[in-house]
N, C-alpha and C positions, 0 to 999 in steps of 0.2 A: 491678688498679685499674679500677673501672668508668669508662666514658666519661662526659664531662660535656656535657650538652646545654644550650645557652644559651636560656632561655625568652624569650618576646617582651617581657615587662615588664622583665626585666634588660637585654636588648639595647637597648630603646628608652630606658632610663634612663641608659645610658652616654654619656659625652661623646664626640661623634663625632670620629674620627681623620680628618684631611683631608690628602690627598696631592696636591700641585700641582707640575707642571712649567711653569715660566715662561720664555718665550722673548721675545727682542726684539733689535733691532740694537744694535751697540755704541754706548754713550753715551745710550741712551734713558731710562735710570734704573732698570734692573733691581735693581742692588745697593741703591739708595736705598730700595727697597720694604721692606727689612728694618727700616728706621726706622719703619715703620707698625705694627710688632709690639711686644708687651709686652717691654721690655728685661729685666725680671726673670725672664721665663719662656722666653726664646728663646736658643738657642745658635747663633752664626754660625760655620759651618765654612768657613774661608778657604783655598781651594785656589790662589789666584792673587795674594795680597798686594794685595787691592783694596778696602781698608776706608777709603780717604780720604774717600769721600762720607758716611761714618757717624761723623764726628768728634764730632758732638753727640749721638749715640745711645749710651746707657749700658748696652748689652747686652754679654754675654760673647762673646769671640772665641777660637777654637781654630785656630791656624795649622798646616796639614798639613805644609808645608815645614819649618818650624822643629822640630816634634815629630819628624818623620822624621830630620832631621839629628841630633837629640839621641840617637836610638836607633840611628843608623848604618844605616838602611834606606832603600829607595827610597820616594819619596812615595806611589807607588801601593800599596806594601805597607802603609804606614800607613793609607791611605784604606780599604783592605779591612779591616784590623784594627779600625778605628773603626766601620765598618758592622756588623761581627760583634759587637763589644761592645755596641753600641746595640740590636741586634736580638736577640742571643742566637744560639746555634749552630743551623745548619740540620740538622734530623734526617735529611735525605736525603744530606748531604755525606759523602763518603768520608774516613776518617781521614787526617790529614796535609794535607788540602786547606784552602783559605783560610777556609771558614766551618764547619769541622767542630768537634765538641765538644772534641777535644784541643787544637786551635789556639785555641779560645776560652779555655781555661784558661791557655795560654801568654800570650795577650794580657792577661789579667787580671793575671798576675804581672809583666809588663813595663810595662804602661801604667797599670793601676789598676782597682779594682773598678767595675763598671758603675753602682753606686749614686751615683757622682759626677755622673751625668747625671739623677738623679731630679728635680731642681728644674726641669727644662726641659719645657715642653709642646710646643715647636716646635723643629725642627732645620732651619736654613736653610743649604743647601749652595751655595756660590758659587765656582766654577761647574762644571757637568758638562762644559763645553767644555774647560776646563783639566784636569779630571779625566781626560778622554779622551786628552789629550796625554800625561799621566803614564802612563796605561795603555798607550798605544802604545809609548812609550819603553821601558817595562819589558818589553813583549811582544817587542820587537826583540832583547832580550838572552837570551831563553829558548831552550832546545834546539829547540823546535818551529819557531823562526824561521830554522833553518838546514837545508840539504839534508843528508840522511843519507849520500848518495853522495859529494857533493863538498865538503861543509862550508861551502859558500858561503851567503850570506843568501838566504832564501826569503821573498819579500814576501807571497805568498799564505798561507804558514804563519803569519807574524806577524799579518796582518790577521784570519785565522781565530781565532787565540787572543785577539786584542784584542776581537773581537766577542763572544765567549763571556764574557770577563772583564767587559766593560761591562754586558752583560745581567744577569749574575749579581750584580754590584755594585748595580745599580739595583733589582733584585728584592729584594735584602737590605735596602736602604734603605727600600723601599716597605713592608716587613713589620715595621718597627720598631714594637713594641707601645705603645699608649697615648700616642703622640706624633704630632703632625702633622709633615709633612715638606714642605719646599719645595726644589726643585732649580731652579737658574737656568742658562740656556744662551743663547749668542749665536745670533741668527737671521740667516742670510746672505740678502742681497737679490741675486738673480742676474738680470742683464739678458740678454735674448735677443739674441744677435748677429745673427740673421736678421730679427727683427721689432722695429723700433725702438719703444720705449715699453712693450714687454711684459716683465714681470718675474715671477719665481717666488721662493718663499721656502722655505728648508730649514734645519733646525737644524744648527749648526756642530759636528758630532761626527765625529772621525776614524773612517773606515769607515762602512759603510751599515747594518750589522745593528742597532746600538743605536738609530739614528735611526728605523728602520722599526718596531722593537718597543716603543719608549718609550711611544707612545700607548696601547698595550694594558696597560702596567704601571701607569700613574698614572690616578687617578680623574678628575683635572681637568688639562687642558692649556690654558694661557692664553698669548696673545700680547699683549705691551705694544706697541701700535701708535701711530703718529703720524698724525694726521688733519688735512686742510685743510678749513676750513669755508667754504662759499659764503655770502658776506654777503647775497645776495639771497634764496636759498631756504633757508639754514641747513642744507643737505645736507652730510653728512660724507663725504669721499673719503679713502681710505687713501693717504698719501703719506709713505713712510718717510724721504725725504730733506728735504722742505721743509715737512712738516706741523708745526703748532705746538701742537696739542691732543692730549693723551695719553688713551688709553682701553684697557681690557682687552677683547680679543676672546675670547669664552668658548665658542663653539659650533663644531662641526665644519663645518656647512654655513653658513659665514659670508659667502660671496660675495666675500671678499677674497683667498682662496687662502693664508691664513696658518694655521699649526697652531692647532687648537682642539678641545676635547672637554669635555663636562660630564656627569657622572653625578649631579650634585647635584639637578637638576630644579627649581631655584629661581632660576637666574641668567638675566638678560637677555642678548641677543646681545652687547651692549656694556655694560660696567660701568665705573664711575669707577675711576681708577688708584690705588686704595688697597687694598693687599693685606690689611691688617688688617681693613678693613671687608668685603672680599670673603669672607674666611674666617669672619667672624661671621655673614654672611648664609647661607653654606653650612650653618653649624652650627645656625642657629635658624629660618630661613625655611621655611615649608611648601612641599612640592613642588607645582608647578603644571603638571605635564606628564602628566596622566592619559592613558594610551595609548588611541588610537582605532584599533581593528583593522579594516582594510578590505582587500579583495582588489585586485589590480591592475586598471586600467581594462578590459583585454581580458576578464578573468574576469567582471567585473561585467556587461559587455555581453553575454557569452555566457549569463549567468544570466537 
């Protein structure tokens, strides 16, 4: 079979697929953002039984815990199977592993044909924080999490397996064809014990590997932040505890120290807290970040 090269006209005519990792502290309104998406074309994948804020949203929901219980499997095993069904098998996966072609056929026979997802343009996963807890719970039960010599639990082995599992799962989700993907996670606000008032922000994901690699997996990393507005200057200051105004922080060099990244080239550093509007802007707005290539100051001075 000859290879298929995607021409420029065909590529540009395709509806863009948007992959977003959305973080924010507990209670800021991350789950509520699903309500800004088209309910007829969005599937809400519920990993934490947290749909109370979406009572007026008429979109479809798939409960990972409930479906796993029906099948008699661990929630993490169902989460992997769902990712494989949505994405298709990984051609690089070894037979018998979670995303291999033979496992894909098993998932089809036990869960259903992937065509059941054809109606959806967007898959909203809430949340990867809970997904990571399921993953670590499962990892602790695997042979790799026990010492071969003593049979006692090996924490390093469990975390190593957990890290690989999470990265593989997120990569599989990111590769779901022809569908936009949103993954939601809790953002921890960490206060410095030695320097009063100094805080840092980290995604709440068990283990460090997935948190480090996630920005490289997703095209867009967004933080839903709370801001305090100075009534005299109208200046916005990030205040995750007392802020009253929400906004999306969209760029890496944001000055607030929160996660951010954009490959879209059309987003402002701060955007209104409306996920549906943000995704429409990414899909339709022209890029405005034409690169300017310059050397470092020392090289310029030497020239």
